[in-house]
C-alpha positions in Angstrom: -40.3 -69.9 44.2 -39.0 -66.4 43.9 -40.1 -63.8 41.3 -37.3 -62.1 39.4 -37.5 -58.9 37.4 -38.0 -59.0 33.6 -34.5 -57.5 32.9 -32.9 -60.1 35.1 -34.8 -62.9 33.5 -33.7 -61.7 30.1 -30.2 -61.5 31.4 -30.3 -65.1 32.4 -31.6 -66.1 29.0 -28.9 -64.0 27.3 -26.1 -65.5 29.3 -27.5 -69.0 28.5 -27.4 -68.1 24.8 -23.8 -67.1 25.4 -23.1 -70.5 26.9 -24.4 -72.2 23.8 -22.0 -70.1 21.7 -19.1 -70.9 24.0 -19.7 -74.6 24.1 -19.4 -75.2 20.4 -20.7 -74.1 17.0 -23.0 -77.1 16.8 -24.7 -76.1 20.0 -25.0 -72.5 18.9 -26.7 -73.6 15.6 -29.1 -75.8 17.5 -30.0 -72.9 19.8 -30.6 -70.6 16.9 -32.8 -73.1 15.2 -35.6 -72.7 17.7 -37.3 -69.3 17.6 -38.6 -67.9 20.9 -41.5 -65.6 19.9 -42.2 -62.5 22.0 -38.8 -62.2 23.7 -36.3 -59.4 23.2 -32.9 -60.6 24.5 -29.2 -59.8 24.1 -25.9 -61.5 24.9 -24.7 -60.1 28.3 -21.2 -61.6 28.5 -18.8 -63.7 26.4 -15.4 -65.3 26.9 -16.5 -67.5 29.8 -14.9 -70.9 29.1 -17.1 -73.8 29.8 -19.9 -71.6 31.2 -22.3 -73.8 33.2 -24.5 -73.1 36.2 -26.3 -69.8 36.3 -28.4 -68.2 39.1 -29.5 -64.8 40.0 -28.1 -63.9 43.4 -31.4 -62.8 44.8 -32.3 -61.2 48.1 -31.1 -62.9 51.3 -33.4 -63.1 54.4 -32.9 -60.0 56.5 -31.7 -60.2 60.2 -34.5 -61.6 62.3 -36.4 -63.0 59.4 -37.6 -66.6 59.3 -38.6 -69.1 56.6 -40.2 -71.8 58.7 -41.6 -72.0 62.2 -39.5 -73.4 65.0 -36.0 -72.8 66.4 -32.8 -72.5 64.4 -31.0 -75.9 64.2 -28.1 -76.2 66.6 -24.8 -75.2 65.0 -26.4 -73.0 62.3 -26.2 -69.3 62.2 -29.3 -67.3 63.0 -31.6 -66.5 60.0 -30.3 -63.7 57.9 -26.5 -64.1 58.4 -25.5 -62.5 55.2 -27.3 -59.1 55.7 -26.3 -59.3 59.4 -22.6 -60.2 59.1 -21.7 -59.5 55.5 -24.0 -56.6 54.5 -21.2 -54.8 52.5 -21.2 -57.8 50.1 -24.9 -57.2 49.1 -24.8 -53.5 48.4 -25.5 -52.3 44.8 -22.6 -53.2 42.5 -21.0 -55.6 45.0 -20.4 -59.3 44.5 -23.7 -60.4 46.0 -25.9 -57.5 44.8 -29.3 -59.2 44.5 -29.7 -58.2 40.9 -26.3 -59.7 39.7 -25.9 -63.2 38.2 -23.5 -65.9 39.3 -22.1 -67.9 36.4 -19.9 -71.0 36.6 -16.9 -71.5 34.4 -14.1 -74.1 33.8 -11.5 -71.3 34.0 -9.7 -69.7 37.0 -9.2 -66.5 34.9 -5.6 -66.4 35.9 -5.8 -67.5 39.5 -3.3 -70.2 40.4 -4.3 -73.8 41.3 -3.8 -74.9 44.9 -1.4 -77.7 45.8 -4.3 -80.1 46.0 -4.8 -79.8 42.3 -8.1 -80.6 40.7 -9.6 -78.9 37.7 -9.8 -75.1 37.2 -13.2 -73.6 37.9 -14.8 -70.4 39.2 -18.0 -68.5 39.7 -18.2 -65.0 38.3 -20.6 -62.3 39.6 -21.9 -60.4 36.6 -24.0 -57.2 36.3 -26.6 -57.9 33.5 -28.0 -54.3 33.4 -25.5 -52.7 31.0 -26.1 -52.2 27.3 -22.7 -53.3 26.1 -21.8 -57.0 25.7 -19.1 -57.8 28.3 -15.9 -59.4 27.0 -14.4 -61.1 30.1 -10.6 -60.8 30.1 -8.9 -64.2 30.2 -6.5 -63.5 33.2 -8.2 -60.7 35.1 -7.9 -62.5 38.4 -4.2 -63.2 38.4 -4.0 -62.0 42.0 -6.2 -64.9 43.0 -8.8 -63.1 45.1 -12.1 -61.3 44.4 -10.8 -59.1 41.7 -13.2 -57.0 39.6 -12.9 -56.0 35.9 -14.7 -54.0 33.3 -15.6 -51.3 35.7 -16.9 -53.8 38.3 -19.4 -55.3 35.9 -17.6 -58.6 36.3 -16.1 -59.8 39.5 -14.6 -63.1 40.7 -16.7 -64.7 43.4 -14.6 -67.8 44.1 -12.3 -70.2 42.3 -10.1 -73.3 42.7 -7.2 -71.3 44.1 -5.2 -71.1 47.4 -7.0 -67.9 48.5 -10.2 -70.0 49.0 -9.0 -73.1 50.7 -11.4 -74.7 53.3 -8.5 -74.7 55.7 -8.5 -70.9 55.9 -11.6 -71.0 58.1 -11.5 -74.7 59.1 -8.0 -75.7 60.0 -8.8 -79.2 61.2 -11.2 -80.2 58.4 -10.5 -83.4 56.5 -10.9 -81.4 53.3 -8.8 -78.4 54.5 -6.6 -78.7 51.3 -9.6 -78.2 49.0 -11.5 -75.2 47.8 -15.3 -74.8 47.4 -15.2 -74.4 43.6 -13.6 -76.5 40.9 -15.1 -77.4 37.5 -18.6 -76.3 38.8 -21.7 -78.0 37.4 -24.4 -76.8 39.8 -25.3 -73.9 42.1 -27.9 -73.3 44.8 -28.2 -69.9 46.4 -29.7 -70.5 49.8 -31.3 -67.1 50.5 -32.7 -68.2 53.8 -29.7 -69.8 55.5 -27.6 -67.1 53.7 -24.9 -68.9 51.7 -23.9 -69.9 48.2 -23.8 -73.7 47.6 -21.8 -74.9 44.5 -21.6 -78.5 43.3 -18.4 -79.5 41.5 -16.8 -82.3 39.4 -13.5 -81.3 40.9 -11.6 -84.3 39.5 -13.7 -84.9 36.4 -16.8 -87.0 36.0 -15.0 -90.2 37.1 -13.4 -88.7 40.2 -14.6 -87.7 43.6 -17.2 -84.9 43.5 -17.5 -82.0 45.9 -20.1 -79.7 47.2 -19.6 -76.7 49.4 -21.1 -73.9 51.5 -19.5 -70.6 50.8 -19.6 -67.3 52.6 -19.9 -64.0 50.6 -16.1 -63.9 50.8 -16.0 -66.9 48.5 -14.4 -68.9 51.3 -15.9 -72.1 52.7 -18.2 -71.6 55.6 -16.7 -70.0 58.8 -18.1 -71.4 62.1 -19.3 -74.6 60.5 -21.4 -77.0 62.6 -18.7 -79.7 62.2 -15.0 -78.8 62.2 -14.0 -82.0 60.5 -16.1 -81.0 57.5 -16.0 -77.2 57.5 -17.6 -75.9 54.4 -16.4 -78.4 51.8 -17.6 -82.0 51.2 -15.4 -84.2 49.0 -16.1 -87.8 48.1 -15.8 -90.3 51.1 -13.7 -87.9 53.2 -16.7 -86.2 54.6 -19.2 -89.1 54.9 -21.5 -87.6 57.5 -22.1 -91.1 59.1 -18.3 -91.4 59.7 -17.2 -87.9 60.7 -20.1 -86.8 62.9 -20.4 -87.4 66.7 -23.0 -86.7 69.4 -21.2 -83.5 70.1 -21.6 -82.3 66.5 -24.8 -83.9 65.2 -25.4 -83.6 61.4 -27.4 -86.8 60.8 -31.0 -86.8 62.2 -32.2 -90.4 63.0 -35.2 -91.1 60.8 -34.7 -88.0 58.7 
């Protein structure tokens, strides 16, 4: 487990409180009914439709760092790929500043949907350190890339929009037409391997789900171990037992 600072912890709680407010008056009343003694908190941001998964970005393993003994698995980048290859993205105020918070939403915030369709959805990168409640503009990312607003306090990380198609980095992937985010419900920041991993109900709860591995650009993984998968797994299209080969192993016998 990783320790986080008290301000960041309070920011996470505050955003969670904002989620309750956004998801309905009944949920908000229920949240207010239970007092939490000894905590001073505030609402960090509002106007995040369908706010869902929340995670502090955290610190990524530096170049040359290791988490476990032994060699790096074949096909994976060396430990510390974000600080090594994407250091500009982790600087103070940037989209993966360790102190910022990633928050999922059911909105594209103005970014257009791709031809492959699916539900809108995005992850915002939010600076929780300010003293003013951030009111996120509804269509601030109409250009469909990593736009920022409110003086950089809110920035788009990735959305279900053509800018972030798996095919940008993985032309031959079976999921080239899909993005890494769409109606996101979960999030894992892999601070060792150095990527952001969303989980999505891209076509609703009764449709094919997706999970993805995203670079700091918000694009699905470049240089993926398997070029038929790239950085986006969707339903049966990327069944690893079907799309792997001895030349691109992704299933370990007995694992």
